[in-house]
C-alpha positions as CSV (number, residue, x, y, z in Angstrom):
1,M,0.1,0.0,0.0
2,T,1.3,3.5,-0.9
3,D,2.6,5.3,2.2
4,L,1.3,8.7,1.2
5,P,2.4,10.7,4.4
6,Q,5.9,9.4,3.9
7,R,6.2,10.6,0.3
8,F,5.4,14.2,1.6
9,A,7.5,14.0,4.8
10,L,10.7,16.0,5.3
11,T,11.9,14.2,8.3
12,G,15.7,14.2,8.6
13,T,16.1,17.1,6.2
14,T,17.5,20.6,6.5
15,A,15.8,23.4,4.5
16,V,17.5,26.7,3.9
17,V,14.9,29.5,3.3
18,T,15.8,33.0,2.2
19,G,13.6,36.0,3.0
20,A,12.5,34.1,6.1
21,S,11.6,36.9,8.3
22,R,8.3,38.1,7.0
23,G,5.5,37.2,4.7
24,L,5.7,34.3,2.3
25,G,9.1,33.2,3.8
26,V,7.7,32.7,7.3
27,T,4.8,30.7,6.0
28,I,7.3,28.4,4.0
29,C,9.3,28.0,7.1
30,D,6.1,27.0,9.0
31,V,4.9,24.5,6.4
32,L,8.3,22.8,5.9
33,S,9.1,22.5,9.6
34,A,5.6,21.1,10.1
35,A,6.5,18.4,7.6
36,G,9.6,17.5,9.5
37,A,12.3,19.8,8.2
38,D,14.9,21.5,10.5
39,I,15.1,25.1,9.2
40,V,18.0,27.6,8.3
41,A,16.2,30.9,8.2
42,V,18.1,33.7,6.4
43,A,17.0,37.4,6.3
44,R,18.3,40.7,7.2
45,D,16.2,41.4,10.2
46,N,17.5,39.4,13.2
47,A,14.6,40.5,15.4
48,L,12.0,39.2,13.0
49,L,14.0,36.1,12.5
50,S,13.5,35.3,16.2
51,E,9.7,35.1,15.5
52,T,10.4,32.6,12.7
53,R,12.4,30.5,15.0
54,T,9.6,30.5,17.5
55,I,7.2,29.1,14.8
56,V,9.7,26.4,13.7
57,E,10.3,25.4,17.4
58,S,6.6,25.0,18.0
59,H,6.8,22.0,15.6
60,D,9.6,20.6,17.7
61,R,12.2,21.3,14.8
62,R,15.6,23.1,15.1
63,C,15.9,26.5,13.5
64,L,19.2,28.2,12.8
65,T,18.8,32.0,12.0
66,I,21.4,33.9,10.1
67,A,21.1,37.6,9.6
68,A,22.4,38.5,6.2
69,D,21.9,41.0,3.3
70,L,21.9,38.9,0.2
71,H,22.5,41.8,-2.0
72,D,26.2,41.4,-0.9
73,P,28.0,38.3,-2.2
74,T,30.4,38.2,0.8
75,A,27.4,37.9,3.0
76,I,26.2,34.9,0.9
77,Q,29.6,33.3,1.4
78,H,29.2,34.0,5.1
79,V,25.8,32.3,5.1
80,A,27.2,29.2,3.4
81,E,30.0,28.9,5.9
82,C,27.5,29.2,8.8
83,I,25.5,26.5,7.4
84,R,28.3,24.1,6.8
85,D,29.6,24.7,10.3
86,A,26.3,24.4,12.1
87,V,24.3,21.8,10.1
88,G,26.7,20.3,7.4
89,N,25.1,20.0,4.0
90,A,21.6,21.4,3.3
91,T,19.0,19.1,1.8
92,I,16.7,21.8,0.5
93,L,17.2,25.4,-0.7
94,V,14.3,27.8,-1.1
95,N,15.3,30.9,-2.7
96,N,12.5,33.2,-1.6
97,A,14.1,36.5,-0.9
98,G,13.0,39.2,-3.4
99,M,12.1,42.7,-4.0
100,S,10.2,45.0,-6.3
101,I,10.5,48.8,-6.9
102,P,7.6,49.7,-9.2
103,K,8.5,52.2,-11.7
104,S,8.3,52.6,-15.5
105,L,11.4,51.8,-17.5
106,I,12.2,55.3,-17.9
107,E,11.9,56.4,-14.3
108,Q,13.7,53.3,-12.9
109,S,17.3,54.3,-11.7
110,I,20.3,52.2,-12.5
111,E,20.8,51.7,-8.7
112,E,17.3,50.4,-8.4
113,W,17.7,48.1,-11.4
114,D,20.9,46.7,-10.0
115,A,19.5,46.1,-6.5
116,I,16.5,44.2,-7.9
117,L,18.5,42.0,-10.1
118,N,21.1,41.4,-7.4
119,L,18.7,40.1,-4.9
120,N,16.1,38.4,-7.3
121,L,18.6,36.7,-9.7
122,R,22.2,36.8,-8.6
123,A,21.6,36.0,-5.0
124,P,19.7,32.6,-6.0
125,W,22.6,31.7,-8.2
126,L,25.2,32.4,-5.5
127,M,23.2,30.5,-2.8
128,A,22.7,27.4,-5.1
129,R,26.5,27.7,-6.3
130,A,27.5,27.7,-2.6
131,L,25.1,24.7,-1.5
132,A,24.9,22.5,-4.5
133,P,28.4,20.9,-4.0
134,G,27.2,19.6,-0.6
135,M,24.0,18.4,-2.2
136,I,26.1,16.4,-4.8
137,A,28.3,15.0,-2.1
138,Q,25.3,13.6,-0.1
139,G,23.6,12.2,-3.2
140,G,20.9,14.8,-4.0
141,G,18.8,17.8,-3.0
142,K,16.0,20.0,-3.9
143,I,16.1,23.7,-5.1
144,V,13.0,25.7,-5.2
145,N,13.1,29.2,-6.7
146,I,10.1,31.5,-6.0
147,S,9.8,33.3,-9.3
148,S,6.7,35.1,-10.4
149,M,3.8,35.1,-12.9
150,A,5.4,38.2,-14.1
151,S,8.3,36.1,-15.5
152,G,6.0,35.2,-18.4
153,V,4.0,38.2,-18.9
154,A,4.5,41.9,-19.4
155,L,3.7,44.0,-16.4
156,T,4.0,47.7,-16.6
157,D,6.1,49.6,-14.1
158,H,7.9,46.2,-13.2
159,G,10.6,46.1,-15.9
160,A,13.5,45.1,-13.6
161,Y,11.3,42.7,-11.6
162,V,10.0,41.0,-14.7
163,A,13.5,40.7,-16.1
164,S,14.9,39.2,-12.8
165,K,12.2,36.5,-12.7
166,A,12.5,35.7,-16.3
167,G,16.2,35.3,-15.7
168,L,15.5,33.2,-12.6
169,N,13.4,30.8,-14.6
170,G,16.2,30.4,-17.2
171,L,18.6,29.9,-14.3
172,T,16.4,27.1,-13.0
173,K,16.6,25.3,-16.3
174,V,20.4,25.4,-16.4
175,M,20.5,24.2,-12.7
176,T,18.5,21.1,-14.0
177,A,20.7,20.7,-17.0
178,E,23.8,20.7,-14.9
179,W,22.7,19.0,-11.7
180,A,19.9,16.6,-12.4
181,R,22.4,13.7,-13.0
182,H,23.3,14.3,-9.3
183,N,19.7,13.8,-8.1
184,I,19.0,17.5,-7.6
185,Q,15.6,18.7,-8.7
186,A,15.4,22.4,-9.3
187,N,12.0,24.0,-10.0
188,A,10.6,27.6,-10.2
189,I,7.2,28.6,-8.7
190,C,5.6,31.5,-10.5
191,P,2.8,32.9,-8.3
192,T,0.4,35.7,-9.0
193,V,0.1,38.4,-6.5
194,V,0.4,36.9,-3.0
195,W,-1.2,38.8,-0.3
196,T,1.8,39.5,1.9
197,P,3.2,42.8,3.3
198,M,5.1,43.1,0.0
199,G,2.1,42.3,-2.0
200,E,0.0,44.8,-0.2
201,R,2.6,47.5,-0.5
202,V,2.9,47.1,-4.3
203,W,-0.7,46.5,-5.1
204,G,-2.8,48.1,-2.3
205,A,-2.9,51.7,-3.5
206,G,-6.0,52.8,-5.2
207,N,-7.8,50.5,-7.7
208,K,-4.6,48.9,-9.0
209,L,-5.5,45.5,-7.4
210,Q,-9.1,45.6,-8.6
211,L,-8.1,46.3,-12.2
212,F,-5.7,43.4,-12.2
213,L,-8.1,41.0,-10.6
214,E,-10.6,41.6,-13.4
215,K,-8.1,39.7,-15.6
216,V,-7.7,36.8,-13.3
217,P,-10.2,34.1,-13.8
218,A,-10.3,33.0,-10.2
219,G,-10.9,36.6,-9.4
220,R,-8.4,36.8,-6.4
221,V,-4.9,36.8,-5.2
222,A,-2.9,33.8,-3.9
223,T,-2.6,33.1,-0.2
224,P,0.9,32.4,1.3
225,E,-0.2,28.8,2.3
226,E,-1.1,28.0,-1.5
227,V,2.4,28.7,-2.5
228,A,4.0,27.2,0.6
229,D,2.1,23.9,0.1
230,L,3.6,23.7,-3.5
231,V,7.1,24.3,-2.0
232,L,6.5,21.3,0.2
233,Y,5.5,19.2,-2.7
234,L,8.7,20.3,-4.7
235,A,10.8,19.7,-1.6
236,S,9.5,16.3,-0.8
237,P,10.2,12.9,-2.1
238,A,6.9,13.0,-4.0
239,S,8.3,15.3,-6.6
240,G,11.4,13.2,-7.6
241,M,10.7,13.3,-11.3
242,V,9.7,17.0,-11.4
243,N,12.7,18.9,-12.7
244,G,13.4,22.2,-14.5
245,Q,9.6,23.3,-14.4
246,E,8.0,26.7,-14.2
247,I,4.8,26.2,-12.3
248,F,2.3,29.0,-12.4
249,V,0.1,29.6,-9.4
250,D,-2.0,32.4,-11.0
251,G,-5.7,31.6,-10.8
252,G,-5.7,31.1,-14.6
253,Y,-4.2,34.3,-15.6
254,T,-1.7,32.9,-18.1
255,A,-4.3,30.4,-19.5
256,L,-6.0,33.2,-21.3
């Protein structure tokens, strides 16, 4: 008989989650630890990370918190060293940290463009580059990149964000091409607007959200849990043959 719970269990694994101090990142840590994973929570705000630790420990799982600004490549190297020293090799990497500064292509500054690309695209590459050798040495691992529905559609006032997430999808495919033979599955989740503090900041002004929802067949935004549950699937043994995919969680937007 199929052991369904075991196929989705993460007991004995260690999941590294970036952007783990607020919004979707907290929910991902909650869901993965509830499934049995120990968590390495990475974010800039050490005080907020302590709240994430409390959630993880409520599931009787261990939580290592690392305060780091992933815009800085040297900080990412420090994160990798802390992980190796404290827990050894990571089993799961969830590249969730991201940012958006909505402006038109003409109004966006070079500094803003670089900041968005550095966090949304360069940091996932550097995190994966640092942790993949350990996954290879232990016989496999899971990489889940939190991309966006905007990776596949034009979204005005989000040029840098769209470029970064389209690049992240391409990076995910190259991770698959290079690492699938080592039993590493890399996939990208592409959500629509997720109602987190970041989602509310970007979409909460005026009637911007309502105009967007008129184009969404489901007529609503996504919840953090709906995305985190997909992270769980992609991080679990159940998804062993799912690799290099862009999975849209968009209420049907891209089906039209």
